[in-house]
N, C-alpha and C positions, 0 to 999 in steps of 0.2 A: 461176831460184832460187825456191823455194816461199815463199809469203807468210809462213809461220811463221818460217822462218829469216831472212827479211828483217826481220821484227819484232824478232828477237833482235839483229840487227846494229844496228838503231836504238837498242835499249836499251843496247847496248855502246858507243855513241858517247859520248865523254866529256861530262859535264855542264860547261857553261861559265858564265862570267858571263853573265847574261841580256842578249842583244844588243838594241840599239835597233832601231826601225823608222822608216823615213823616207818621206815623200812629197815629191817634188821635180819641178819642171819640168825638161825637158831643154833649155830655152833657145831662143833665136832661131837657126834654121839658118844665118843669115848670119854668125853668130859662131863657127862650127865651127873655122875656121882660126886663131882668135886664140890667143895664147900663154897660159901658165899664169895670168897676172895681167892678161889683156886687157880685162876689164871687171868691174863690180861682181858680176855673177852668177857669173862664173868664179872670181873671188877668193873668193866665199862657198864654192863647192864645194871649193876647195883648202884653205881653213881647216877646213871641216867634216871633210874626209878626214883631215887631220893629226890632228884630235882623235879621230876614230874609231880610227885606227891606234894612237895612243898609249894610249888608254883601254881599248880592247876587243880588239885583235888578233884580228879575226874569222877563222874557219876557212874561210868561204865567203860569197859574196854572192848572193842570189836577187833578180833584177830582174823585176818585173811591168811589161812595156813596152806602152805604148799602140800601138806600131807592129807588133805581131805579133798579127794577128787570124785566128782559125782556126775551123773547125767541130770542136768538141771542145776539150779543154784539153790542152796539150802542154808538156813540159819538155825543154830541149835537153840531150842526153846526149853530145854530141861532146866528145872530150878536148881538142880545139883548135879552138874555134868561129871561123869566119871573121868578119871585119868587113864588115858590109853597108852600102852607101851607098844607102839606100832613099829617096832624094830625087832630083829630076830638074831639069834645066835650069840647073844652077849652073856656074860656071867650072871649068876642069879641076883647079885646085888643091883643090877640094872633094872630089875623088876620089883624091887622092894616097895612095900607100902609106905616106907619113909620118904619116898620120892613123890608121892601123890600130892597134887595141888588142889586143895579143898575149897577153892573160891566158888561162890554161888554163881549161877547163871542169872538171866533176867528174862523170864517168859513174857513179861509185859513189853519190854523193849523189842524182843524178837517178833512179837505179834504186830507191833506198830510198824516195824521195818518191812515185814512181809506183806502187810496190807498196803503200805505206802508204795512199795515197789513190786509190781505184778510178777516179775520174773523170779522173785525170791519166795520160797516156801519154808514153813517151819518144820522141824523134825526133832525128835528126842532120841534118835538112833545113833548119835555120835557124841563124843565128849571132847576132852582136851587132849590133843594128840602131840606128837613130837615137834610139830611146828608151833605149838602153843605153850605148853606148860614149862619146857626148859627155858623159855624166855621169861614167862610171867613169874616164875618162882623167884627170879632174881630181880626183876623190875619191881614187883609188889609182893614181897615175901610174906606179908601178913595175910594175904589171900582174902581180904575183906571187900575188895571192889568187885562188883558183878562183871563177869567175862562172858562175852558171846563169841561165837566162831562162825565164819562164813565159808562155805565150801567153794571150790573152784570147779566150774562146769567145764568138763573136758571137751564138750562139743562147741564151745565158743571160740571165735577167733580173737586175736589180740585186740582188735578194734571193738569187738562186741564186749569184751571184758572192760575196756576203757569206758565205753558208753554206759555200762551198768554201774561202774564205780562213780561216775559223775553224779548219780542219783543219791549217793551216800554222803556227799559233801556237806549237806545241811546239818547232818548229825554232829558235826564238829561244833556247831553253835548250841548244842543241847547237852554238853558235858561228856561226849563220847570221844575218847582217844582211840584212833584207828591205827592199827599196826599191820603192815604187810610183812609176813615172816617167810623168807625164802632165801635165794642166793642168785647173784648176777652171773656167777660161774658155778656150775654144778655138774661135773662130768664124773659120776661115781665110778665108772669102769676104770678110767685112767687114775683117779685118786687112789683106788684100792690097790692097783698095780704098784704104785709108789709106796703106799703104806706097808705092803707085805714085805718089802725089802728094807724097810726102815729109812727110806729116803724122803726127807721133808723139803727138798729143794723144789722150787716151782719150775715148770717147763719153760716158761717165758711167754707163751701165747696167752695164758690166762691174764697176765698183767696188761698185755696190749688190749685185750677185749675189755677188761675192767676199767682201764684208763679211758677207753673210748666211751663206754656207757656213762662213766662219771661226768665226762664233758657234756654229754647229751642231757644228763640230769641237770647240770648247772645252767645249761642254755635253754632248758625247758623244751627241748627238741622232741616233741611227742612222736612225730613221724618217724624219726630215726630209732626211737626206743621201740615203737611198734614193729618196725621193720628190721629188727636186730639180726635176722638171718642173712641180710645182705652184707654184713661185715664178713671179712674173710675167715674169721674164727667163730662166727655166730653159731653155726651148727655144732661146732666142737665144744664151745662153752655152754651151750644150751641144747644138748641132744634130745631132751624132752622138756616141754615148756612149764611144767607145774611149779618149779622153784623160781622161775623168772616172772611168772604172771603176777605175784603179789607186788612187784615193782610197778607194774602197769596200773594197778589199783591205786597205789600211793601217788603216782604222778597225776592221776585224774583228780585227786582230792586237793591239789594245790591251786592257789591263785596268786595274783600279783602281790598280795599283802604278805606272802610267806617268804621268809628267809630260810634257805637251805643250809644246814650245817652238817658236814660229814663227821660223824662221831666215831667211826672205827673203820679201819681199812686193811686189815691183815689178809694176806694171800697165802694159801696152802696149795699143794699140788692139785691142779684141776678144780680148785675151789676158792671162792671169794667170800670173805666175812664182811664185805663192805656194808656199812650201815649209815643211815643219815636220818636227821630229824628236820622237819619243816614247821616253823611256828610263825604266827602272825607278828608283824612289826607294829600293828596298831589297827 
């Protein structure tokens, strides 16, 4: 379909109540098999999902997942994306069919976005990964709302990710809830070292970095968020960028009408579960 006609399709999409944008952790992988109210983080997701469904009735959800890293930016166009268990070495129940999230995709929405934004291409070669379904199955357990997933281009700089995300902002007016799924602090090496000895105490540096980034979020200080490595613990908290980048997407989607509410703030060793939602005041 030609770009002009796809543009017309976008314009014909019904204008909705302006959808919120969310940044969330996808939690501890050890908790994947827990039921709907299995711990505080899962309970938070269930409560948030109920509020979203009641207040907004979204047409679709777009997830920017830390677990899909590609050369170039891609959006999943499969009508029925598979559930991907992209973690290894866990007991067999962590790969059970009972964990699968059977929500539909939306090939039409994917095509509209990919045609509207030149940098984004469609693909059916990926599904719902660990950055997606462990969150979605608690936010929207009925799995009735179409879910799309956007990859993270490993070749882009933080600024380039921010600029790309700006082009997604208008979809908030078209019924799409956009979720960045990642972590402000994600040092897997140090986290595992603590977990192996059963020590759940935080080191201390993760709180200092998490508090710093929270302040930048509240102040809408995009420059500081993009230049996170300048903080003395930046490279320790973010040794690789893929879990931090979803935060950059979410910050690009905000404007002055949005109120930021921090919805969850648990810290674990070398890991932050900080989550927040931004929704329009009018």
